[in-house]
Backbone bond lengths (Angstrom), bond angles and torsions (degrees), N, CA, C in turn:
res aa  C-N    CA-C-N  psi(-1)  N-CA   C-N-CA  omega(-1)  CA-C   N-CA-C  phi
1 M - - - 1.448 - - 1.530 108.42 -
2 K 1.311 115.23 126.87 1.455 121.48 179.61 1.526 109.45 -95.73
3 E 1.315 116.92 137.68 1.457 122.01 176.81 1.528 108.87 -95.08
4 L 1.338 116.04 131.83 1.453 122.15 -176.26 1.525 110.75 -121.80
5 I 1.310 116.92 152.41 1.465 123.33 178.60 1.525 107.93 -99.57
6 P 1.359 117.71 110.98 1.460 119.80 -174.92 1.533 115.56 -87.33
7 F 1.326 117.50 -24.24 1.463 120.38 -175.12 1.527 109.80 -134.26
8 S 1.314 115.18 145.24 1.467 119.12 -179.65 1.524 111.94 -83.45
9 N 1.339 117.12 -20.33 1.465 119.90 179.68 1.536 109.45 -161.28
10 G 1.316 115.51 173.77 1.459 120.65 -177.66 1.515 113.77 -66.16
11 T 1.312 117.98 -33.38 1.461 121.34 179.06 1.519 110.85 -65.01
12 E 1.316 116.79 -42.21 1.461 121.11 177.47 1.534 110.44 -63.55
13 A 1.332 116.57 -41.84 1.466 121.04 177.66 1.529 110.63 -63.44
14 D 1.334 117.36 -44.92 1.467 121.34 178.23 1.520 110.96 -57.91
15 Y 1.322 116.82 -48.71 1.464 121.80 -178.35 1.524 110.65 -57.80
16 W 1.330 116.64 -46.97 1.463 119.90 -177.46 1.527 110.56 -65.59
17 Q 1.327 116.68 -45.81 1.466 119.50 -177.19 1.524 112.08 -68.99
18 I 1.319 118.46 -36.79 1.467 121.25 177.85 1.524 110.51 -62.14
19 N 1.316 117.09 -37.46 1.459 121.76 -178.12 1.517 114.09 -88.99
20 N 1.303 117.61 -2.51 1.457 121.96 178.84 1.527 110.68 -128.02
21 C 1.303 116.89 -82.84 1.470 122.17 -174.19 1.528 112.87 -53.60
22 H 1.316 116.87 -48.49 1.465 120.44 -173.03 1.524 113.28 -70.79
23 K 1.330 117.71 -12.68 1.465 121.92 177.39 1.528 111.92 -108.43
24 C 1.313 117.23 4.57 1.460 122.33 -174.90 1.529 110.97 -96.03
25 A 1.323 115.76 140.01 1.467 121.76 179.48 1.526 112.37 -64.74
26 L 1.324 118.21 -23.34 1.464 121.94 -178.53 1.531 113.35 -81.43
27 Y 1.330 117.01 -17.19 1.462 120.78 -171.78 1.526 112.62 -75.63
28 E 1.296 115.22 135.73 1.465 124.15 169.44 1.525 106.19 -151.94
29 F 1.308 116.66 153.12 1.459 119.30 -173.79 1.523 113.77 -122.31
30 E 1.319 116.97 19.02 1.457 120.04 -177.76 1.520 113.85 -98.75
31 S 1.317 118.28 -13.46 1.466 121.24 -179.23 1.520 110.62 -65.92
32 T 1.317 115.02 140.99 1.459 120.26 176.16 1.526 111.24 -109.20
33 D 1.331 115.95 -1.01 1.461 121.51 179.58 1.523 108.51 -139.34
34 I 1.309 116.92 138.19 1.464 120.81 -176.59 1.522 112.80 -60.50
35 S 1.335 117.80 -30.04 1.465 120.38 -178.75 1.533 111.90 -67.92
36 A 1.333 117.94 -23.32 1.457 121.83 179.94 1.527 112.66 -98.98
37 A 1.317 117.78 -1.35 1.461 122.11 -175.51 1.520 111.95 -69.56
38 G 1.326 116.37 140.55 1.460 121.00 175.23 1.513 111.08 -63.31
39 C 1.330 116.62 -36.60 1.461 122.26 175.50 1.524 107.68 -135.85
40 K 1.304 116.08 112.75 1.468 120.90 -177.97 1.533 111.52 -65.16
41 L 1.335 117.27 -30.50 1.461 120.63 178.46 1.529 110.32 -67.58
42 A 1.320 117.08 -44.28 1.462 121.18 177.85 1.529 110.58 -64.11
43 F 1.330 116.52 -39.86 1.461 120.46 177.62 1.521 109.82 -58.94
44 E 1.335 115.78 -45.28 1.458 119.48 -179.30 1.531 111.28 -66.56
45 L 1.329 117.33 -37.51 1.466 120.05 176.06 1.526 110.77 -64.90
46 D 1.340 117.09 -42.65 1.462 120.44 177.60 1.532 110.44 -59.66
47 F 1.326 116.39 -45.43 1.462 120.61 177.99 1.531 110.45 -65.37
48 G 1.327 115.59 -35.78 1.461 120.90 178.56 1.518 113.17 -64.55
49 R 1.325 116.57 -21.40 1.473 119.60 175.08 1.527 109.93 -63.05
50 I 1.316 116.66 -27.51 1.462 121.70 179.58 1.528 110.58 -90.07
51 S 1.329 115.81 -48.88 1.470 120.48 -175.68 1.530 113.05 -79.55
52 G 1.345 115.95 -25.99 1.461 120.02 -178.38 1.519 114.14 89.54
53 T 1.350 117.29 -3.69 1.463 120.09 -178.00 1.522 111.41 -136.21
54 I 1.343 115.09 160.17 1.458 122.60 170.19 1.523 106.94 -130.04
55 S 1.313 116.56 162.97 1.467 119.93 179.33 1.524 110.34 -75.75
56 D 1.312 115.65 158.07 1.463 119.12 175.70 1.530 110.55 -64.84
57 E 1.345 118.02 -28.85 1.458 121.11 176.69 1.526 110.89 -64.84
58 A 1.333 117.48 -41.12 1.469 120.74 177.49 1.518 110.06 -65.09
59 A 1.324 117.50 -41.87 1.469 121.05 178.82 1.528 110.26 -60.60
60 K 1.336 117.19 -39.96 1.470 120.80 178.26 1.524 110.43 -66.21
61 G 1.331 117.43 -40.40 1.460 121.53 179.70 1.515 112.64 -65.97
62 I 1.320 116.69 -38.13 1.463 122.25 178.86 1.517 110.01 -74.61
63 G 1.312 115.58 -42.75 1.454 122.73 -175.50 1.514 109.97 107.04
64 Y 1.306 116.20 138.03 1.463 119.81 179.28 1.516 110.24 -144.97
65 T 1.312 115.23 159.11 1.460 120.41 -179.74 1.517 111.67 -104.17
66 Q 1.340 116.96 -20.36 1.458 119.07 -175.47 1.521 110.80 -162.33
67 I 1.334 115.94 143.67 1.459 121.88 168.72 1.519 106.43 -123.78
68 D 1.325 115.82 125.05 1.460 121.75 179.03 1.523 107.44 -126.03
69 N 1.325 115.23 100.91 1.461 122.36 -176.11 1.526 108.52 61.54
70 K 1.338 119.70 -108.71 1.464 121.98 -179.88 1.523 112.40 -103.22
71 F 1.332 117.46 -1.14 1.455 121.07 -177.46 1.524 110.12 -98.20
72 V 1.334 116.41 135.21 1.466 121.53 -179.67 1.528 108.46 -122.24
73 T 1.319 116.41 138.19 1.461 121.83 175.15 1.520 107.96 -102.22
74 L 1.337 116.06 109.90 1.460 121.03 -178.82 1.524 110.33 -76.02
75 V 1.338 115.91 152.94 1.462 120.27 175.58 1.523 109.22 -66.60
76 E 1.321 115.56 161.36 1.463 120.19 -177.98 1.527 112.12 -65.79
77 K 1.330 117.83 -36.48 1.466 122.24 179.82 1.524 108.76 -125.14
78 C 1.311 116.64 124.60 1.464 123.32 -179.39 1.531 110.99 -55.37
79 K 1.321 116.59 138.95 1.468 121.50 179.20 1.530 112.16 -64.55
80 Q 1.340 117.58 -24.16 1.472 121.72 -177.90 1.531 112.63 -93.40
81 F 1.328 117.35 1.29 1.472 122.31 -174.82 1.520 111.81 -57.62
82 K 1.338 115.61 132.11 1.469 122.17 175.66 1.531 107.45 -130.51
83 M 1.306 115.59 129.84 1.481 120.31 179.78 1.529 110.26 -62.01
84 E 1.322 115.22 144.34 1.472 120.18 178.19 1.500 110.37 -70.29
């Protein structure tokens, strides 16, 4: 499993999550374990806010346009997005 850097800073991460995770019916932020998470991709992104990285599997699940070394460019709208 390769670890990738999805955001260059916290503002970029906030913008992406506000327009994806926070508007998605699958999102919840109370899980303390990925197995209980409403959306495992969002859980990994939330954890990635601390670690700075996400797995390549999460990047594939979300969708991306480019991988350059350890940096990944996520798509504008998550592939798993569901309207509330």
